[in-house]
C-alpha positions in Angstrom: -67.5 -74.3 38.6 -70.8 -73.7 40.3 -69.2 -74.6 43.7 -66.2 -72.3 43.2 -69.3 -69.6 42.6 -69.7 -69.6 46.4 -66.2 -69.9 48.2 -63.8 -68.2 45.4 -63.7 -64.6 46.3 -62.5 -63.3 42.5 -65.1 -65.1 40.5 -64.0 -63.8 37.0 -62.7 -66.4 35.6 -65.4 -68.5 37.1 -67.9 -66.0 34.7 -66.0 -66.5 31.8 -66.5 -70.6 31.7 -69.9 -70.0 33.0 -71.2 -68.1 30.3 -69.4 -70.4 27.5 -70.3 -73.6 28.9 -74.3 -72.4 29.4 -75.0 -70.1 26.7 -72.6 -71.0 23.8 -74.0 -68.9 20.8 -77.4 -68.7 21.6 -77.3 -72.6 22.0 -78.7 -73.2 26.1 -79.5 -76.9 27.0 -81.0 -79.4 30.3 -77.1 -77.8 31.5 -78.3 -74.5 31.5 -81.5 -75.0 33.0 -80.1 -77.0 35.8 -77.2 -74.6 36.6 -79.9 -71.7 37.3 -80.8 -73.0 41.0 -77.1 -73.1 41.6 -76.2 -69.9 40.5 -79.2 -68.3 42.7 -77.9 -70.1 45.8 -74.6 -68.8 45.4 -75.7 -65.6 44.8 -77.8 -65.8 48.1 -75.2 -67.0 50.3 -72.5 -63.9 48.7 -74.9 -61.1 49.3 -73.0 -59.3 46.8 -75.3 -57.4 43.9 -73.1 -59.4 40.6 -74.6 -58.4 37.5 -73.5 -61.6 35.8 -76.0 -64.3 37.8 -78.8 -61.6 36.2 -77.6 -61.3 33.4 -77.0 -65.3 32.8 -80.8 -66.3 34.2 -82.3 -63.8 31.8 -80.1 -64.9 28.4 -80.7 -68.9 29.0 -84.8 -67.9 29.9 -85.1 -66.1 26.8 -83.0 -68.8 24.9 -85.4 -71.6 25.9 -87.4 -72.8 23.2 -86.2 -70.4 20.6 -84.3 -72.0 17.9 -83.5 -75.8 18.0 -83.3 -74.6 22.4 -85.4 -77.2 24.3 -87.3 -76.3 27.0 -87.2 -77.2 30.8 -87.3 -80.7 31.4 -90.8 -81.4 33.8 -88.6 -82.8 36.6 -86.5 -79.9 36.7 -89.6 -77.1 36.3 -90.4 -76.5 39.6 -86.8 -75.2 40.8 -86.1 -73.2 37.6 -88.9 -71.6 38.2 -88.5 -71.0 41.7 -85.1 -70.2 41.6 -85.9 -67.6 39.0 -89.0 -66.2 41.0 -86.2 -65.7 44.2 -84.0 -63.7 42.1 -86.6 -61.3 40.6 -87.2 -60.9 44.6 -83.6 -60.7 45.3 -83.3 -58.3 43.0 -86.3 -56.4 43.9 -84.3 -55.7 47.0 -80.8 -55.5 45.5 -81.7 -53.1 42.5 -81.4 -49.7 45.5 -78.2 -51.4 46.4 -76.3 -50.6 43.1 -75.5 -47.7 41.2 -73.7 -49.4 38.2 -76.0 -49.0 35.4 -75.4 -52.9 34.0 -76.2 -54.6 37.4 -79.2 -52.0 37.2 -80.1 -53.4 34.2 -79.6 -57.0 34.5 -81.2 -56.8 37.4 -84.7 -55.3 36.3 -84.6 -57.7 33.3 -85.3 -60.6 35.7 -87.7 -58.8 37.3 -89.7 -57.7 33.7 -89.0 -61.7 32.9 -90.4 -62.8 35.9 -93.6 -60.6 35.6 -94.2 -61.9 32.4 -92.8 -59.0 30.2 -90.4 -60.8 28.2 -89.8 -58.4 25.6 -88.9 -55.3 27.5 -86.7 -58.1 30.1 -84.8 -59.1 26.3 -84.5 -54.9 25.8 -83.1 -54.7 29.3 -80.1 -57.3 28.9 -79.4 -56.7 25.9 -79.1 -53.5 25.4 -77.6 -50.2 27.4 -79.2 -47.0 28.2 -77.3 -45.6 25.0 -78.3 -48.1 23.3 -82.1 -47.9 23.7 -81.8 -43.8 23.3 -81.0 -44.9 19.8 -84.5 -46.3 19.3 -86.2 -43.0 20.4 -87.6 -41.3 17.1 -86.0 -38.3 16.3 -88.0 -35.1 16.7 
């Protein structure tokens, strides 16, 4: 599936499978963490803004160590965290290449998470602008 991200013109079916396999009902595992560097590499090679890349990375990182989910294995940590850092850097560039709210929100989520603002990243990836407005107190 991961190699198909780099080669197929239409990746919608690949993304459906990746979401099912890498983040199933809140569960993530070693395979989820291992996939992140490959997903980031595919994003870099395609050079097209794709909200799924940012959203799945944010969701997997936010699920790490939650409930019964494990931490990133030591042997993978450098590549995993390096990929998140690289994606945040790519996102900082690419956020200005899109007008689509879901792309902007998912990009900003990864940037926030990478900068240590996990709660902000969680809100950005889980709620749309309209949904966040509902949190505003009424005047």
